[in-house]
N, C-alpha and C positions, 0 to 999 in steps of 0.2 A: 820449560822443559818435558814435561810429562804431558800435556797439552798437546805438546806439537809429536812427540811420539804416538799418542791416541788418534790423531788427525793420519800419521802416515801409516798406523797400522788400518784404519776405516778403508785409505784408500788403496791399498792392497789387496782389501778383499774381493772375490773374485764376483761382479756384477750381473745380475741378469741381461741379459740378451732383451734389446726394444724392441717394441715390438710395433713393426713401422705399418700402422693399419691405414696409409695412405696407398701402400701400393695394394694390399689386403683389399681395400672396396676399391680402388683402378681395376685389380686382376678378375673380382668377381662381375662389378661392371661392363669389365670386352667379355667374359664370356658369357653372359647373360645376353648382350648383344649378338657376337655368335651363336647363342643358341634360336633366337627370334630369328636374325637372315634366316637358317638352316630350316628351321618350320617353315616361315614363309615359304621357300622354296619347295619344300615336299608338301605342301598341302594348298599350295598355289595351282591355278589353271594350266597346270603345265604338264604335258604326254609328253615324257620321258625318251618313247619307246620311240618315237621321231627322231629326237637328238641319235640314238643311238643308227638309225636306220639311215641320216643323213652326213653321218659323223667320214663316214669316206668315199661318196657318192664319186662319181666320175668329175664333176664341174667343179666338189666344191676342192678336192685334192690339185684340179688347175687353178683354181683360183688362188690357192698357197703358192703354187710353182711361180707365179706372176707377182705374188706377192713378194717374196723372197727375192726373186728377177729384177725387180724394180727396187728395192730395196737395194742391192748389191749394185747397179745401175748408176743410180741417184745417188749413191756414196763415192762412188768412184768418181763420178764429174764434179760433186760436191767438194771432193780431196783436190782434182785437179787445180780447179777455180782456186780453193781457198788459201792453194799454199802460194799460188799467183797473187791474189792477196795482200799472202801476209807478208809478203816480198815489198809488195806499192806501198802498207801502210809502214816499213819499216826502212823505204828508201829516204836517202839524203835529195832526192831531186823532188821540188814539190807538186808538179803535176800528178804521177802515181800516186803520192803519197793520199793530195785529194780526191783525184780519181777514186781509188780504192776505201777512202773515208767515207763518200757519198755512196758508195754501193752496201756496205755495210749497214750504213742509214738506213737505206731505203727499203733491203729486202727483210731487214729486221724487223722493219716498221711495219710494212702489208702484211695481212694474214696470210696464210699459205694457202687454205682456199680462195681467198680472191686473187693470189699469182696463178694458180690451177685452172680459174677462170678465163683472166685475162689471155692467158695460154692461147686455150681451148677456142677459144673468139678473136683468134690473133686477125682471122682472114677478113674481120669487120673493118679495121686497122689498114692490113696491109693485104688486099687482095688476089697480089701476088707474088713470085718469089723468084728474082733473078740471080741464078747462081754462072757466073763468069765464065765461058767456056764450055757452057752445059746447058741451056737453056732455061727458061722461065717456063715455073710452075703454078698452077693455081695452089697457096695457102691452103685455102681448106681440103686440100688433097695430102699437104705435106702433113698437116697438123691433126696427124691420128691420134688417138686415147694415149698409146703409150708414151708418143714424143711429148705431147702435151707435158706430162705426168712427170716424164723424165725432168724437162726443162725447171716444171716450176716446184718441183721437190729438190732435185739437183743444186740451182739455182740459189735458192734458196737456204740450204744445207751449206753452201758457198761461205756466206755471209757469217756462220756461226764457227767452222771450221777455221774460217782465216785469223780469228779471233782464239782461237786456243792456238792456233802453232804461232801468232804474233807474241803471246802470252811464254808460249815454250822457247822460241827465239829470244826470248828477252830474259829469260831463266839461266842462260848460258853464260859464264862470265865471263867479262870483259875481255877480260886475257887472255882468251880464247881470239878473240878475234886479233887483237893486239901484236899474239905468237904469231899467227896465221901471216898477216902482213908483214912481218918482221922478217919471214922466210920467202918472201916473194909470193903469195898466193893472191890469186884475184879474192876480189870481191865473192864473185859466183861461188870459186873454185874450195875457197873455206867454207862457206855455206854446206855443198853439197858433200866433202869430205871431213869436216870439224863438226858443225854448228849444227847440220840436220841430225846428225845419228846422236849426237847426244840430247837434244830436241825433244827426238821422237823419243825418250824414252818420260818424258813430261808428260806426252800429247798424248799416249795409247790409251790411260784410264778413263780421261771425259770422249776420247775419237770412240773410243767401244761403247760409254753411252748412247752417242749419239747416233751411232749406227742402230741399236735396240728401237730407240726411241723412230727411228726411220722406219721400221720394221711397223710399227703403231701408225707411221705418218700417212704411211700407204693406203689407210682404211678412206684417209680424205679423195683418193681418186676415183674411188667409186661414183660421186659427184658427176664426175664427167664421162663416165660409159668404163672406165678402165677396169679389164676383168678381173680383180685382184678376189680374195676369199669373202669381203665382205659385200662387196658389190653381184658374186654370184650369189650367196645367200640370200642376198634382198631380191635377185631375180628366181628363187624358189620359192619364198614367202608368199612374194605379188601373187601367185599361182596356188601356193593351196594354203594360204593363211596360218601359219605356223608362225606366226611371226617369232616370240620368243623362244622357241625352242631352234631357227635357223639361227637366231644371235649368239645363241648359248654356243653351237659348231663354230660360229667363227672366230667366237671368245676363246674357246677353246683350243683351236690352232691358234693363234697370238699368245697366247700362252703358251702353249708347245715350244714356237718359236724361239721364245725370250727363255724359253728354261733349257733349252740347247744351248744358248750364244751363251750365255752369262758365265758358265765355266768355262767356255773356251774363252772367254775374256780374260777372266781369272789368269789362265795357264799361259797367254800372251803376254800378260803384264808382267808374270813372273818371270817367263824367258829374256823378256828384253829388262827387267831391275837386274838382271846378274851381272854383278862386277859395276855396280852403278855407285857401292860407296867402297869401294878401293880406293 
């Protein structure tokens, strides 16, 4: 009895806080790494005055505008095509289900940069494009850098958005479909009025991430001469050889766009999540 009481007293004594040496060491290593990177940039052959000089030049600002325009347009195209593909993936008819599945498999499997090059060089496969009732045009004239980038980025994005919406539709309780059918709604009407609004709350976070990622993906369009911010920065440093300085300028604007859009994404998520738990 005495031994048990003594053990209880010992357990009741305040214990010293355990020192997390692993966290301390990790913190020191991380700080040292950050200090090393900062020092490297500080003493490296970087003329910081050129960074400030070219940060707001008209060609760079036009490139920022072109980057945002392409991101919005490609995301809009991807949204429309992605929703159609998601509906096809969930269709009870075998043909749209197979076609949608093959589309997602193909566009997710082929690198984005390769898709951009194919669209830009489409005239090598189809020299002319005939529009019924309008006329025939040379493909090389139609497939401008803007359209090539739009189709390459937008149709690739559609494959990922299709999977996002498919998961969103499947997250809605099956009883919602059955209730809509019980009151005489067609499948399309039920999707538009009941299923889609509920699924949209689920897909907002990944869609926001995809849009932010799209802003960075537009940099690949510089390869096909689309005048986004990286392409314009390259054009300048080809002339003045200030490579790293112009790359820092481009990186600044990409970071600025992501920094502005991230809080907007969180506000949008919060707005659509109202009443979700009710």
